[in-house]
C-alpha positions as CSV (number, residue, x, y, z in Angstrom):
1,M,-29.1,71.0,44.6
2,M,-32.4,69.6,44.5
3,R,-33.4,66.3,46.2
4,I,-34.5,64.5,43.0
5,E,-31.1,65.1,41.8
6,P,-29.3,61.8,43.1
7,F,-32.2,59.6,41.7
8,L,-31.6,61.3,38.4
9,R,-27.8,60.7,38.3
10,Q,-28.9,56.9,38.5
11,S,-32.0,56.7,36.3
12,P,-31.3,55.3,32.6
13,V,-34.2,56.6,31.4
14,F,-33.5,60.2,32.8
15,Q,-30.1,60.1,31.4
16,V,-30.9,58.7,27.9
17,S,-33.1,61.5,27.4
18,R,-30.9,64.3,28.6
19,A,-28.1,63.3,26.6
20,A,-30.8,62.7,23.4
21,R,-31.7,66.7,24.2
22,R,-28.2,67.5,24.4
23,M,-27.4,65.8,21.1
24,E,-29.9,67.0,19.2
25,A,-29.9,70.5,20.0
26,A,-25.8,69.9,19.2
27,L,-26.2,68.4,16.1
28,N,-29.0,71.3,15.1
29,A,-26.1,73.8,15.5
30,V,-23.3,72.0,13.3
31,L,-26.4,71.8,10.7
32,R,-27.4,74.9,11.2
33,E,-25.3,76.4,8.3
34,E,-27.7,73.7,6.1
35,E,-30.4,75.8,7.5
36,L,-31.9,72.4,9.0
37,T,-32.7,70.6,11.9
38,F,-31.8,67.1,12.4
39,F,-34.5,65.5,12.1
40,E,-35.2,67.7,8.5
41,S,-31.6,66.1,7.7
42,L,-32.4,62.6,8.4
43,V,-35.8,63.3,6.2
44,L,-33.7,64.3,3.4
45,A,-31.1,62.0,3.9
46,A,-33.6,58.9,3.6
47,V,-35.8,60.2,0.6
48,F,-32.2,60.5,-0.5
49,F,-31.5,57.4,-0.6
50,E,-34.7,56.4,-1.9
51,K,-34.2,57.5,-4.9
52,K,-37.8,57.3,-6.3
53,G,-39.4,58.9,-3.4
54,V,-41.0,57.7,0.2
55,K,-44.3,57.9,1.6
56,P,-44.4,59.6,4.1
57,S,-46.2,56.6,6.2
58,A,-42.9,54.5,5.7
59,L,-40.9,57.9,6.6
60,A,-42.3,57.8,10.1
61,E,-42.5,54.4,10.5
62,T,-38.7,54.3,10.2
63,F,-38.4,57.1,12.4
64,Q,-40.9,56.2,15.3
65,T,-42.5,59.3,15.2
66,T,-45.7,60.1,14.4
67,R,-47.4,60.7,10.4
68,G,-47.8,64.1,12.1
69,N,-44.3,65.1,13.2
70,V,-43.1,63.7,9.2
71,S,-46.0,65.8,7.6
72,H,-44.7,68.9,10.0
73,C,-41.2,68.1,8.4
74,V,-42.0,67.8,4.9
75,S,-44.1,71.0,5.1
76,S,-41.0,72.8,6.2
77,L,-39.0,71.0,4.0
78,E,-41.3,71.9,1.0
79,A,-41.3,75.8,2.0
80,K,-37.4,75.6,1.6
81,G,-37.8,74.5,-1.6
82,L,-35.9,70.9,-1.5
83,V,-38.9,68.5,-1.5
84,R,-42.6,68.4,-2.8
85,R,-45.5,66.0,-2.5
86,R,-46.5,64.4,-5.6
87,I,-49.8,61.8,-6.0
88,D,-48.2,57.7,-6.0
89,A,-48.5,56.6,-9.3
90,D,-49.2,52.7,-8.3
91,D,-52.4,54.3,-5.4
92,A,-53.8,57.4,-6.3
93,R,-54.6,57.6,-2.2
94,A,-51.2,57.8,-1.4
95,L,-48.8,60.7,-1.5
96,Q,-44.4,60.3,-2.1
97,I,-41.9,62.9,-1.1
98,V,-39.4,63.5,-3.6
99,L,-36.7,65.6,-3.7
100,L,-36.4,68.8,-6.1
101,P,-32.8,69.7,-7.4
102,A,-31.7,71.9,-4.7
103,G,-33.1,69.0,-2.0
104,R,-30.7,66.8,-4.0
105,R,-27.8,69.2,-3.2
106,R,-28.3,69.7,0.2
107,A,-29.3,66.1,0.4
108,V,-25.3,65.1,-0.3
109,R,-23.9,67.7,1.4
110,V,-26.4,66.7,4.7
111,A,-25.0,62.5,4.5
112,G,-21.4,64.0,3.9
113,I,-21.9,66.0,7.5
114,L,-23.9,62.7,9.0
115,D,-20.9,60.4,7.8
116,R,-18.1,62.2,8.9
117,M,-19.8,62.8,12.9
118,Q,-19.9,58.9,12.7
119,R,-16.7,58.4,11.5
120,Q,-15.8,61.0,14.5
121,F,-17.8,58.9,16.8
122,E,-16.2,55.5,15.6
123,E,-12.5,56.9,16.2
124,T,-12.9,59.2,19.0
125,V,-15.1,56.1,21.4
126,G,-14.3,53.4,19.2
127,A,-16.4,51.1,17.1
128,A,-17.1,48.1,19.2
129,K,-17.8,50.4,22.5
130,L,-20.7,52.4,20.0
131,E,-21.7,49.0,19.3
132,G,-21.7,47.5,22.9
133,M,-23.8,51.1,23.7
134,L,-26.1,50.6,21.3
135,R,-26.8,47.0,22.3
136,Q,-27.1,48.2,25.9
137,L,-29.7,51.0,25.2
138,G,-31.7,48.8,22.7
139,E,-31.8,46.4,26.1
140,V,-33.1,49.2,28.6
141,E,-35.4,50.2,25.7
142,E,-36.9,46.7,25.6
143,L,-37.3,46.5,29.5
144,C,-38.7,49.9,29.3
145,S,-41.5,48.7,27.0
146,R,-42.0,45.5,29.1
147,L,-42.8,47.8,32.3
148,A,-45.2,49.8,30.2
149,S,-47.3,46.9,28.5
150,P,-50.5,45.5,30.4
151,S,-49.6,42.6,32.6
């Protein structure tokens, strides 16, 4: 055993990071049949629910990631024939991401998978416990943000 392990077991930041990596790997395995990663699935679902397309910057803000990450994801979804970029009708300087027919079909399947997973989480763990856990995670996240900001 490494000497740092007792610290890691007690560290909420490390435990959340570890859990996130393991959950994402498991979700990627669940979504492998759809030939999508978890993030690609989330982006596809987001575009589906917006109906008329969505700007990459809105996706980056919603998923709290960089525009570069969104761009790589959209490029991958484009290569798979699921989405395309088009000029925003209201602002010729901006792009929108829209679903292609194959993307719409895949988004419906992915939304179903994600919804079934959420229901299973709620049935297994309990909706109230999940809500409490998410609230506590938010508190730890806020504390980390305060620790990181200059005094």
